C-alpha positions as CSV (number, residue, x, y, z in Angstrom):
1,M,-26.9,3.6,-6.5
2,G,-25.4,6.9,-7.8
3,S,-25.5,8.5,-4.3
4,S,-23.9,5.5,-2.7
5,V,-21.0,5.6,-5.3
6,L,-20.6,9.3,-4.8
7,T,-20.5,9.0,-1.0
8,F,-18.1,6.1,-1.2
9,A,-15.9,8.2,-3.6
10,V,-15.6,11.0,-1.0
11,V,-14.8,8.6,1.9
12,A,-12.3,6.6,-0.2
13,A,-10.6,9.8,-1.4
14,L,-10.0,10.9,2.2
15,I,-8.6,7.5,3.0
16,T,-6.4,7.5,-0.1
17,I,-4.7,10.9,0.6
18,T,-4.0,9.9,4.2
19,P,-0.3,9.0,4.4
20,G,0.3,5.3,4.9
21,L,2.5,2.3,3.8
22,D,1.3,2.4,0.2
23,T,2.2,6.1,-0.2
24,L,5.6,5.7,1.5
25,L,6.4,2.7,-0.6
26,V,5.6,4.4,-3.9
27,I,7.5,7.5,-3.1
28,R,10.6,5.5,-2.1
29,T,10.4,3.2,-5.1
30,S,10.1,6.2,-7.4
31,L,13.1,7.9,-5.7
32,R,15.4,4.9,-5.9
33,S,14.2,3.2,-9.1
34,G,12.6,5.9,-11.3
35,R,9.2,6.8,-12.6
36,R,8.5,3.5,-14.3
37,S,9.1,1.5,-11.2
38,G,7.0,3.9,-9.2
39,L,4.1,3.6,-11.6
40,L,4.3,-0.2,-11.5
41,A,4.3,-0.2,-7.7
42,T,1.2,1.9,-7.9
43,L,-0.3,-0.6,-10.3
44,G,0.5,-3.3,-7.7
45,V,-1.2,-1.4,-5.0
46,C,-4.3,-0.9,-7.2
47,S,-4.4,-4.7,-7.9
48,G,-4.3,-5.3,-4.2
49,I,-7.3,-3.0,-3.7
50,F,-9.2,-5.1,-6.2
51,G,-8.1,-8.2,-4.4
52,W,-9.5,-7.0,-1.1
53,A,-12.7,-5.8,-2.8
54,V,-13.3,-9.3,-4.2
55,A,-12.4,-10.9,-0.9
56,S,-14.8,-8.6,0.9
57,A,-17.6,-9.4,-1.5
58,V,-17.2,-13.2,-1.2
59,G,-16.8,-13.1,2.5
60,V,-13.1,-13.8,2.9
61,S,-12.5,-10.6,4.7
62,A,-15.4,-11.4,7.0
63,L,-13.7,-14.7,7.8
64,L,-10.6,-12.9,8.8
65,L,-12.6,-10.9,11.3
66,A,-14.5,-13.9,12.6
67,S,-11.4,-16.2,12.9
68,S,-8.7,-14.9,15.3
69,V,-6.4,-17.6,14.0
70,A,-6.8,-16.6,10.3
71,F,-6.4,-13.0,11.1
72,G,-3.4,-13.7,13.3
73,V,-1.7,-15.6,10.5
74,L,-2.3,-12.8,8.1
75,R,-0.9,-10.3,10.6
76,L,2.3,-12.3,11.1
77,A,2.7,-12.7,7.4
78,G,2.3,-9.0,6.9
79,A,4.6,-8.2,9.8
80,A,7.3,-10.5,8.4
81,Y,7.1,-8.8,5.0
82,L,7.1,-5.3,6.4
83,L,10.1,-6.1,8.6
84,Y,11.9,-7.4,5.6
85,L,11.2,-4.2,3.6
86,G,12.1,-2.0,6.6
87,V,15.4,-3.7,7.3
88,R,16.4,-3.7,3.7
89,M,15.7,0.1,3.5
90,L,17.7,0.7,6.7
91,W,20.6,-1.5,5.6
92,S,20.7,0.0,2.1
93,R,21.9,3.3,3.5
94,R,25.0,1.8,5.0
95,G,28.2,2.6,3.2
96,P,29.3,6.0,2.0
97,A,29.4,5.0,-1.7
98,L,25.6,4.9,-1.7
99,D,25.2,8.5,-0.6
100,V,25.1,10.0,-4.1
101,E,24.3,7.1,-6.4
102,P,20.8,5.9,-7.0
103,G,20.0,2.4,-5.9
104,P,19.6,-0.5,-8.3
105,A,16.4,-0.1,-10.3
106,L,13.7,-2.6,-9.5
107,G,12.6,-4.7,-12.5
108,P,9.0,-4.4,-13.7
109,L,7.9,-7.5,-12.0
110,A,9.7,-6.7,-8.7
111,A,8.2,-3.2,-8.6
112,Y,4.7,-4.5,-9.2
113,R,5.0,-7.4,-6.8
114,T,6.3,-5.1,-4.0
115,G,3.3,-2.8,-4.4
116,L,0.9,-5.8,-4.6
117,L,2.2,-7.6,-1.5
118,T,2.5,-4.5,0.6
119,N,-1.2,-3.9,0.1
120,L,-2.4,-7.5,0.3
121,L,-0.3,-8.3,3.4
122,N,-1.7,-5.3,5.3
123,P,-4.5,-6.7,7.3
124,K,-5.8,-3.2,8.0
125,A,-6.7,-2.9,4.3
126,G,-8.9,-6.0,4.7
127,V,-10.6,-4.7,7.8
128,M,-11.3,-1.4,6.1
129,Y,-12.9,-3.1,3.2
130,V,-15.0,-5.5,5.2
131,S,-16.2,-2.7,7.5
132,L,-16.6,0.0,4.9
133,L,-17.6,-1.6,1.7
134,P,-20.9,-3.2,2.9
135,Q,-22.2,0.2,4.0
136,F,-22.2,1.4,0.4
137,L,-23.8,-1.7,-1.2
138,P,-27.4,-0.8,-2.0
139,H,-30.0,-3.4,-1.1
140,G,-31.1,-5.6,-4.0
141,T,-27.8,-5.4,-5.9
142,T,-25.4,-8.3,-6.5
143,A,-22.5,-7.9,-4.1
144,L,-19.5,-8.8,-6.4
145,P,-20.2,-6.5,-9.4
146,T,-21.1,-3.6,-7.1
147,A,-18.0,-4.2,-4.9
148,L,-15.8,-4.2,-8.1
149,L,-17.4,-0.9,-9.2
150,L,-16.6,0.7,-5.9
151,A,-13.1,-0.7,-6.0
152,A,-12.7,0.8,-9.5
153,V,-13.6,4.2,-8.0
154,H,-11.1,3.7,-5.2
155,N,-8.5,2.5,-7.7
156,A,-9.0,5.5,-9.9
157,E,-8.4,7.8,-6.9
158,T,-5.4,5.8,-5.8
159,A,-3.9,5.9,-9.3
160,L,-4.4,9.6,-9.6
161,W,-2.9,10.3,-6.1
162,L,0.0,7.9,-6.2
163,G,0.7,8.6,-9.9
164,G,0.8,12.3,-9.1
165,L,3.3,11.6,-6.3
166,V,5.4,9.6,-8.7
167,F,5.6,12.5,-11.2
168,G,6.2,14.9,-8.3
169,V,9.2,12.8,-7.2
170,E,10.5,12.8,-10.7
171,H,10.6,16.6,-10.8
172,L,12.3,16.7,-7.4
173,R,14.6,13.8,-8.0
174,R,17.8,15.7,-8.3
175,W,17.3,17.3,-4.9
176,L,15.9,14.1,-3.4
177,R,18.9,12.1,-4.5
178,R,21.3,14.2,-2.4
179,G,23.1,12.0,0.1
180,G,21.6,13.6,3.2
181,V,18.1,13.7,1.8
182,R,18.1,10.1,0.6
183,R,19.6,8.9,3.8
184,A,16.9,10.6,5.8
185,I,14.1,9.3,3.5
186,D,15.4,5.7,3.7
187,R,15.8,5.9,7.5
188,V,12.3,7.3,8.0
189,A,10.8,4.8,5.6
190,G,12.7,1.9,7.1
191,A,11.8,2.9,10.6
192,V,8.1,3.2,9.7
193,F,8.0,-0.2,8.1
194,V,9.8,-1.8,11.0
195,G,7.5,0.0,13.4
196,F,4.4,-1.3,11.7
197,A,5.9,-4.8,11.7
198,V,6.5,-4.7,15.4
199,R,3.0,-3.3,16.0
200,L,1.4,-6.0,14.0
201,T,3.4,-8.7,15.8
202,L,2.5,-7.3,19.3
203,E,-1.2,-7.1,18.3
204,T,-1.1,-10.7,17.2
205,T,0.5,-12.0,20.4
206,R,-2.0,-10.3,22.7
């Protein structure tokens, strides 16, 4: 059991530090709305990880792989949400008055919800858990408690990594809030989210 947890921790750590939607979302949320919102978005992402772990343990993620219809619906829902986020990021940079002023801070619930939905509506997170998690479940153990233990390990690594990024953004915030820098960050973030949305839509329609 101990060796399985340790091996999973190494693999999950590598996945965690690989730049992706969660990382991009937390950085941008911290930049525009401050440390508190960034940490709440991180908490939302961690909650999503637990959600996928439970789903994997009870077979929901397996259903998504077995049913092309169910997986297609989740892809379209995820694509729509990512498109909404991406367009909002791109549109927020229009207007010169926004160049030097921070954006409106997200409320606690909105920041948490954005992190949660971004993770839950990413079908690749479900595929990762259903394909990765079973490999680290020792024979003879109950699936759900063990899955939650592994998810707790992944959550701890995610919280440390994303939390560190939040505090890093806090220290660099004055520089990052410069008009040109913020405009570039929003354009890159928005383009990435829109790109993922388009990719998910195209994969669904094939």
